[in-house]
N, C-alpha and C positions, 0 to 999 in steps of 0.2 A: 418759358422766359419766367412764370412765376416761380418755377423751379430753381432758377439761377439767382433769382432775386432773394427767395428765401435762404438759400444757402450762403449767400454774399453777406445777409443780415446776420446770419447766426456767427459767421467766422469772423466778420468784423465787429460785434459785441464780444465776442470770447477774446480775440486778439486783445482788444481794448483795455479789456479788465485785467487779463492776467499780465498787460503791459503796466499796468501801474507797479506791480511787486516788482518787474523785472528792472524798472527804469529807479525805483526806491533803492532797490537792493544792488543795482549796478552789474545787472546780468545779461546785457545786450548781446554780449559775443557770444555767450552759451546759445540762445537764441539763434544766433546766425549758424552756429558749428550744428545744434541740432538739426536744422532745416537740412544741410547738405548729408547728414548720417540719414536722416529719413528717407532722403532721395536714393542714395545708396541702397535702402531696403526694397524701395519700389523699383529698383531697377534688378534686382535679384531677383523679385518675385516675376517680374516678365520675363527675366532669361531662365527661369526654373519652371514657368508654369503655376507658380503659387500664389497666393492672396497678396497682391501688393501693398496694401494698407496694413495688413499684420504684420509682415515684414518692416513696415516703414516705423510700426509702434515699436518691436522689437530692437531694432539699430537706434531708435531714437531714444528710448530708455536706456539701451545699454549705454549710449554715450555719455547721457547726463548723470548715471549713476556711477560709472566710473571716476569722472570727472570729480563729482561730488567727493567720493572715495578717496583720490589720490590729495583732495585738498585738505580734506580732512585731516588725513595720516600726515600732513606737513611736510610731503615730499615734493610737491610742486606747487606752484600757485596757479589760480582757477584758469586765467587767461592763458597760461601756458599750455596746461593739459589740454584746455581745449581747442587751441590751436592747433596740436598734433594731430587730436582725433578730426577736428574740420578738415584738416588737408588729407590724413589718411581715407576719410570716408566719401571724400569728392573723389578722390584718386580710384577708390573701388567702383564708385559710380559710374565713372567714366569707364573703367575696365570691363564691368558687366555689359553697357552698352556697346562697347566693343566687340565682346564676344557673341553677341545677337546674330542672327544668321540673315534677318532681314530688317529693315526699317520699319521703326515701331512709333507712329505719331502720339499713342497715348502717354507713352513714357514721356515726351517731350513737354504734353500737357501738366504732368506732375512736376516739371522744372521752370515752367514759364507762366504756369497758369491757366486754366480754361474752365472758368465756372460756367460757361454756355453750354459746356457738353456734360455737364453734370447728370449722371443717372438716379432714377428714385432709389436703388440700394445705395449709392452712394450718398444721397442725401438722410437716408435713415442711419447711415453710419455717422455722418458727421451731426447728425440730430441726437443722436443717443451719446457719444464722447462729449458733445457740448453740454448737456444735461448733466453727465458726471462730472465734469470737469467744474462747471459753474457752482453744484451742488457742493462738492468741496470745498470750493472757496468760500461760500456761504456759512458752511460748518466751523471752519476753521480761521474765519475773515481775522478775528483779533489776534490770533498767534501768527499769523502771515504778514500782517502790518507790524506787529512788533518785532519779528525778525529781519523785516525789510530794513526797518530805522536802525534796529542795533542788536544783533544777534548774540552778544556776550551778556549784555543788559539783560535780554530774553531768558537765556538760560541761568544768569542771577536769580531772576525773578520766579524760577520755577518752571518756566516754559520747556518743553521738551525740545529745544532747539534745533536739536541734531535732526531729530526725525520731521520736525516741519520744514526744515530747509530741503531734505531728501522729497516732501512731498511737493514744495514749491518746482525742485527740478524735474517732478514727475510730470506737474501741471503742464510744465513748459512745454515737456517732449509731445505730451498729448496734443497742446493747444497747437504744436506744428504739424503734427500729423493730421487733424481735421483740417487745415488751412492749405494743404500741399495743392489739390486740387482748383480752389480757387482763386488764389494769387502766385502760386508755385514756389518750390524751393529758394530760389532766389531772392525772391521779394518779401517772404513771409515774415520774417524778421523785422522790415519795415514797418508792417501793420500791427506788430508789437509794440514795437518803439515810438512811431510817430503820435498815435492818437493819445497815449500818456504823455509823452512830450510836450504835446502842444496844450494839453490840460493843464499841465504842470505850471505853464508860463499864467495862466489864469486864475488860480486861485490858490489859498493857504490851506483849505480843508480838505480833509483826506476823503470825506464822503463827497463832498462836492467833486474834487479832483476824478473818482470814481465814475461818478455821473456824467461827468463833460466827456470822458474819455469815452465812457461808451457811446454816448451819442454822435462823437464825431467819428470813431470808429464803424459805427453802424451806416451813418448818412453817408459816408465818404464810398462805403462799399458796394450800398446800394446804388448811389449816385454814378459810381466808375462803371458798373454794370450796365446802367442804362446809355452811358456814354459809349462802351465798347459794341453795345448793340446796334446803337443808331449811326455810328460813323465807323462802324467795322475795324476797330483796332484792340490789341489784345486786353484783354480786362484786369491783369495784374498789374500792368503799367498803368491803366487809367488809373485804377484805384489808388496805387501809391502815389502817383503824380500830384492826383487833387490831395490826399492828405498832406502832402509836403506843402503844396500851396497854402493851405490852413495855415500848416505851422508857421511858416515865414510871416504870414498874416497875423497869428496870435503873438509873434514877437514882436512887432511894431507896437501892437494894441495893448501887450502883456501890462497889468495892473502893477506889476514886482517893475517893469522897466522904470515905468512911469514914476513910481515912488522914487527909484534909485537917483533918476535924473532930479527931480525935486529935490533931494536930499543934497545930491553934489551940488544944485544952485544956489541950496541956500548957505551952502560953507563957502 
């Protein structure tokens, strides 16, 4: 149980912090597409007897890098290219599962989330990748915030915007892979999106936005695991539904909403 709670806390914090940049930059669909690509890697790993998380990283990184390269060359909009890769990799994942000779419940753990079955080795991998991603976000935080708001202005100001954008895509892919076992490929992009979107309703400050998002992500992940253990429900849906409930509460009590309502009433 302690292992599951630790994994949930790390994943919740990581998803919610990278989610700030995803929300500000408008990369929600990229996170969704990457999760399905990573699952295809997991399925291929189990089919061939290769390390599933390693192949998840390869598939995830390949997807975001190809997407970024296609957008950079101006050949296709980001959402179009990720949409094509999203459906292609999902089809590959289904194909790989269909080619398996026997039913493998572990594969579906990566699809729907199974934090209660996280092994010590998987926890070490989650911890190592989390430290790597958080470390890079901390080192390049100023540049990441800059390109999240305005990539063209960042480039004009001397920031290596292209390299930082590809770094952001790489961090999103690694975050998705880290989160697969906890919330599953289907729901992982919700954990990237919802805590940051909730925090966005509550503050105008970037620093506070990041702190709120991390707090919401960690608390809902840990609470979701406890709910999963007590009521014997899947951990992924428990975490996401709890986070979604808090999001709708934040919409109702949002200071931004109150200010807009007061301004509208004054006019």
